C-alpha positions as CSV (number, residue, x, y, z in Angstrom):
1,M,113.6,178.5,93.0
2,P,117.3,178.3,94.3
3,A,117.9,175.4,91.9
4,Y,116.7,177.5,88.9
5,G,119.0,180.4,90.1
6,T,121.9,178.0,90.2
7,L,121.1,176.7,86.7
8,A,120.9,180.2,85.4
9,A,124.2,181.1,87.0
10,A,125.9,178.0,85.6
11,T,124.6,178.8,82.1
12,F,126.0,182.4,82.5
13,R,129.4,180.9,83.5
14,Q,129.3,178.5,80.6
15,Y,128.8,181.3,78.0
16,S,131.4,183.5,79.6
17,T,134.0,180.9,78.7
18,Y,133.4,181.4,75.0
19,R,135.7,184.5,74.8
20,V,136.6,184.3,71.1
21,A,133.0,183.7,70.1
22,T,132.0,186.7,72.2
23,A,134.6,189.0,70.7
24,A,133.5,187.9,67.2
25,G,129.9,188.6,68.2
26,V,130.8,192.1,69.4
27,F,132.6,192.8,66.2
28,T,129.8,191.5,64.0
29,N,127.2,193.4,66.0
30,S,129.1,196.6,65.8
31,V,129.6,196.3,62.0
32,F,126.0,195.5,61.3
33,G,125.0,198.3,63.6
34,L,127.0,200.8,61.6
35,I,125.4,199.4,58.4
36,R,121.9,199.6,59.8
37,V,122.5,203.2,61.1
38,S,123.8,204.3,57.7
39,I,120.7,202.9,56.0
40,L,118.2,204.5,58.4
41,L,120.0,207.9,58.3
42,A,120.1,207.8,54.5
43,A,116.3,207.2,54.6
44,L,115.8,210.1,56.9
45,D,118.1,212.3,54.9
46,A,116.2,211.4,51.6
47,S,112.9,212.2,53.1
48,G,114.1,215.5,54.5
49,Q,112.0,215.1,57.6
50,E,111.2,212.7,60.5
51,I,109.9,209.3,59.6
52,G,107.4,207.6,62.0
53,G,108.3,210.2,64.7
54,Y,112.0,209.5,64.6
55,T,114.8,212.1,64.4
56,A,118.2,211.1,63.1
57,L,119.6,210.6,66.6
58,Q,116.5,208.7,67.8
59,A,116.9,206.4,64.7
60,A,120.6,205.8,65.5
61,T,119.7,205.1,69.2
62,Y,117.0,202.6,68.0
63,V,119.5,200.7,66.0
64,W,122.1,200.5,68.7
65,L,119.6,199.4,71.3
66,G,118.3,196.8,68.8
67,Q,121.9,195.5,68.4
68,A,122.3,195.3,72.1
69,L,119.1,193.2,72.4
70,L,119.7,191.1,69.4
71,A,121.7,188.2,71.0
72,P,119.6,188.0,74.2
73,I,116.3,188.0,72.3
74,E,117.4,185.7,69.4
75,A,119.5,183.2,71.4
76,F,117.5,180.3,70.1
77,G,118.2,178.0,73.2
78,T,114.9,176.4,73.1
79,R,115.8,174.8,69.7
80,T,117.2,172.0,71.8
81,I,113.6,171.1,72.7
82,G,112.8,170.5,69.1
83,E,115.9,168.5,68.6
84,R,115.4,166.4,71.7
85,V,111.7,165.7,70.6
86,R,113.1,164.6,67.3
87,T,115.6,162.2,68.8
88,G,113.2,161.0,71.5
89,E,115.4,162.3,74.3
90,I,112.6,164.6,75.4
91,A,111.0,161.6,77.2
92,V,113.8,161.7,79.8
93,D,113.3,165.4,80.3
94,L,109.5,164.9,80.9
95,L,110.2,162.3,83.6
96,R,112.3,164.8,85.6
97,P,110.6,166.5,88.6
98,A,111.5,170.0,87.3
99,P,109.0,171.4,84.8
100,L,110.5,171.3,81.2
101,L,109.8,175.0,80.5
102,A,111.1,176.1,83.8
103,V,114.4,174.4,83.2
104,H,114.8,175.9,79.7
105,L,113.8,179.3,81.0
106,A,116.4,179.3,83.7
107,Q,119.0,178.5,81.0
108,K,117.6,181.2,78.8
109,V,117.9,183.8,81.5
110,G,121.5,182.9,82.2
111,R,122.4,182.9,78.5
112,A,120.6,186.1,77.9
113,G,122.2,187.8,80.9
114,F,125.7,187.1,79.6
115,L,124.8,188.0,76.1
116,L,123.4,191.2,77.1
117,L,126.5,192.2,79.0
118,G,129.0,190.5,76.8
119,R,127.7,191.0,73.4
120,G,125.1,193.8,73.8
121,L,126.7,196.5,75.8
122,P,129.9,196.9,73.8
123,P,128.1,197.7,70.5
124,L,126.0,200.2,72.4
125,L,129.2,201.9,73.6
126,V,130.4,201.9,69.9
127,G,127.1,203.7,69.0
128,A,127.6,206.2,71.8
129,L,131.0,207.1,70.5
130,V,130.2,207.1,66.7
131,T,126.7,208.6,66.4
132,G,125.7,209.4,70.0
133,L,122.6,208.3,71.7
134,A,119.3,210.0,72.5
135,L,118.9,209.8,76.3
136,P,115.5,209.8,77.9
137,E,114.3,213.0,79.6
138,S,112.4,211.1,82.5
139,P,114.4,209.1,85.0
140,W,111.4,206.7,85.1
141,S,112.5,205.5,81.5
142,Y,115.4,203.6,82.9
143,P,113.7,201.2,85.4
144,L,110.6,200.9,83.1
145,G,113.1,200.1,80.2
146,I,114.9,197.5,82.2
147,L,111.6,195.8,83.2
148,S,110.5,195.9,79.6
149,V,113.8,194.2,78.4
150,A,113.2,191.4,80.9
151,L,109.7,190.9,79.7
152,A,110.9,191.0,76.1
153,I,113.3,188.1,76.9
154,L,110.4,186.2,78.5
155,V,108.1,186.8,75.6
156,S,110.8,185.7,73.1
157,F,111.5,182.6,75.1
158,L,107.8,181.5,75.2
159,A,107.2,182.2,71.5
160,D,110.4,180.3,70.5
161,A,109.4,177.5,72.8
162,I,106.0,177.2,71.1
163,V,107.7,177.0,67.7
164,N,110.0,174.2,68.9
165,L,107.2,172.3,70.8
166,S,105.5,171.9,67.5
167,A,108.1,169.3,66.9
168,F,105.8,166.8,68.7
169,W,103.6,166.9,65.6
170,L,106.0,168.0,62.8
171,V,108.6,165.8,61.3
172,E,111.0,168.5,59.9
173,M,111.4,171.8,61.9
174,R,114.1,173.7,60.1
175,G,111.7,175.4,57.6
176,F,109.3,176.4,60.3
177,Q,112.1,177.8,62.4
178,T,113.5,179.8,59.5
179,L,110.0,181.2,58.7
180,Y,109.5,182.2,62.4
181,M,112.9,183.9,62.4
182,V,112.1,186.0,59.3
183,V,108.6,187.0,60.5
184,M,109.9,187.9,63.9
185,N,112.8,189.9,62.7
186,L,110.3,191.9,60.5
187,L,107.3,192.3,62.7
188,S,109.3,192.9,66.0
189,G,110.7,196.1,64.6
190,F,114.3,194.8,64.6
191,L,114.9,195.7,61.0
192,I,113.2,199.1,61.1
193,P,110.8,200.6,63.6
194,I,107.2,199.3,63.0
195,T,106.0,203.0,62.9
196,W,107.9,203.1,59.5
197,F,105.7,200.3,58.2
198,P,102.6,201.0,55.9
199,S,99.6,201.4,58.1
200,W,98.2,198.0,57.2
201,L,101.5,196.2,58.2
202,E,101.9,198.3,61.3
203,S,98.4,197.2,62.4
204,L,99.2,193.6,61.6
205,A,102.4,193.7,63.6
206,R,100.7,195.2,66.6
207,I,98.3,192.3,67.0
208,T,101.2,189.9,67.3
209,P,103.5,189.4,70.2
210,F,106.6,190.4,68.1
211,P,106.7,194.2,68.9
212,S,106.9,193.2,72.6
213,M,110.3,191.6,71.9
214,V,112.0,194.6,70.3
215,Q,110.0,197.7,69.6
216,T,108.4,198.0,73.1
217,P,111.7,197.6,75.2
218,I,113.6,200.0,72.9
219,D,110.9,202.7,73.1
220,A,110.6,202.3,76.9
221,L,114.4,202.4,77.4
222,S,115.2,205.2,75.0
223,G,112.5,207.4,76.4
224,R,111.0,208.1,72.9
225,I,107.6,207.5,74.5
226,T,106.4,208.8,77.9
227,P,106.6,206.6,81.0
228,A,102.7,206.4,80.9
229,A,103.0,205.0,77.4
230,A,105.8,202.7,78.3
231,L,103.5,201.3,81.1
232,V,100.9,200.5,78.5
233,G,103.5,198.7,76.4
234,I,104.6,196.8,79.5
235,G,101.0,195.8,80.3
236,L,100.8,194.3,76.8
237,Q,104.0,192.5,77.3
238,V,102.5,190.9,80.5
239,L,99.4,190.0,78.6
240,W,101.5,188.2,75.9
241,V,103.5,186.5,78.6
242,G,100.2,185.0,80.0
243,I,98.8,184.0,76.7
244,L,102.0,182.4,75.4
245,A,102.7,180.6,78.7
246,L,99.2,179.0,78.6
247,V,99.7,178.0,75.0
248,A,103.2,176.6,75.7
249,Q,102.1,174.6,78.7
250,A,99.1,173.2,76.9
251,M,101.5,172.1,74.1
252,V,103.8,170.3,76.7
253,R,100.8,168.4,78.1
254,A,99.4,167.5,74.7
255,G,103.0,166.5,73.6
256,T,103.4,164.3,76.6
257,R,100.1,162.5,76.0
258,S,101.3,162.0,72.4
259,L,104.5,160.4,73.6
260,E,102.7,158.1,75.9
261,V,100.3,156.9,73.2
262,Q,103.2,156.4,70.8
263,G,105.8,155.0,73.2
264,G,103.7,153.3,75.8
């Protein structure tokens, strides 16, 4: 375990050296946050009432929390797995004593930690100054929200790992990765809250792991739902972590056997 902590810390320090890229990311996140807020507020104004249980301030808060989580959740670090499978370098990774997924998870944690602090919090401060933020009424929303964010990063990592581990059997990954990104952005609730979806699409989204990446942590952290409801969402996140971890590990084992058959 100390080795994984060291690896996470090293990845955090590595990303902290990209100061210009971080500043550019903060600026871009803030601008897109303002655009998204204006769209959602225009929709609420046109409806003349709440949409999906969101007031104007809650909708603005949803956007800014989503912008804060965007980089940590969508930091597609596991794409290196797909690339290394394509080039054959994954064979070296599989020979190392450290489990493949554990190494990449440590790197994901370090990267997500920096991106959350360096590129996530500044746009959130911009939102607090420009539109204001709806703060939770219960103090339990803060620890539950932080736990939910950590689980969201883990769910995102595992789902992305599964996509990239399919490179063991697919020749070209870019189309699959792009499709995954589009579906994830939609069904996770990043573009708009899934409670704004038509009922059939909301039901479809809720049987996937995607809301556990964005909708659940935002609802828990913002206090839009009660702590009891947040616990239910966290329980679902834990369930998805278990399911995705089993699938990802099974794909690693199957991919390893495939390499042994092809490469001897």
